[in-house]
C-alpha positions as a printed Julia matrix, in Angstrom:
72×3 Matrix{Float64}:
 119.46   -9.09  19.68
 118.31  -10.67  22.86
 115.18   -8.47  22.91
 114.24   -9.66  19.25
 114.61  -13.09  20.34
 112.42  -12.36  23.34
 109.71  -10.93  21.05
 109.88  -13.88  18.53
 109.67  -16.39  21.37
 106.58  -14.54  22.85
 104.82  -14.49  19.42
 105.58  -18.16  18.81
 104.21  -19.0   22.21
 101.02  -17.05  21.55
 100.57  -18.92  18.28
 101.32  -22.24  19.8
  98.84  -21.51  22.7
  96.13  -20.53  20.14
  96.61  -23.61  18.01
  96.83  -25.96  20.9
  93.72  -24.49  22.41
  91.7   -25.15  19.25
  92.95  -28.66  19.08
  92.13  -29.24  22.75
  88.66  -27.92  22.19
  88.13  -30.15  19.09
  89.38  -33.26  21.06
  87.2   -32.52  24.11
  84.18  -32.05  21.87
  84.98  -35.4   20.3
  85.57  -37.11  23.68
  82.13  -35.68  24.97
  80.14  -36.65  21.79
  81.1   -40.21  21.84
  80.17  -40.79  25.35
  83.21  -42.95  25.87
  81.51  -46.47  26.3
  84.92  -48.12  26.11
  88.63  -47.36  26.63
  89.39  -48.17  22.95
  87.06  -45.42  21.53
  88.24  -42.73  24.09
  91.96  -43.24  23.68
  92.54  -41.19  20.65
  90.84  -38.15  22.0
  92.35  -38.59  25.38
  95.73  -38.84  24.02
  95.39  -35.67  21.88
  94.18  -33.87  24.9
  97.18  -35.0   26.99
  99.67  -33.89  24.14
  97.88  -30.54  23.62
  98.08  -30.1   27.27
 101.73  -30.59  27.17
 101.89  -28.08  24.3
 100.06  -25.49  26.29
 102.55  -25.78  29.13
 105.4   -25.53  26.61
 103.79  -22.32  25.25
 103.59  -20.86  28.82
 107.37  -21.69  29.28
 108.15  -20.02  25.93
 106.15  -17.04  26.78
 107.94  -16.78  30.18
 111.36  -16.99  28.47
 110.24  -14.33  26.04
 109.34  -11.92  28.68
 112.49  -12.74  30.5
 114.6   -11.97  27.36
 112.62   -8.74  26.59
 113.3    -7.38  30.1
 117.03   -8.25  29.8
């Protein structure tokens, strides 16, 4: 049962990482294309990049937890 939970956590972590990576790329492309003349125009892209960075860290933690549960 713990091993199945580990596999599920690992698969969810990979999926979350892939989706967050694509969102991060889109936000970074938007940030670069605008040139950011003012803070108001860059705040949306910057906040999305910060949140997807948090999601990438969460996916790494989930992947590590999945590996720990599988090895148990």
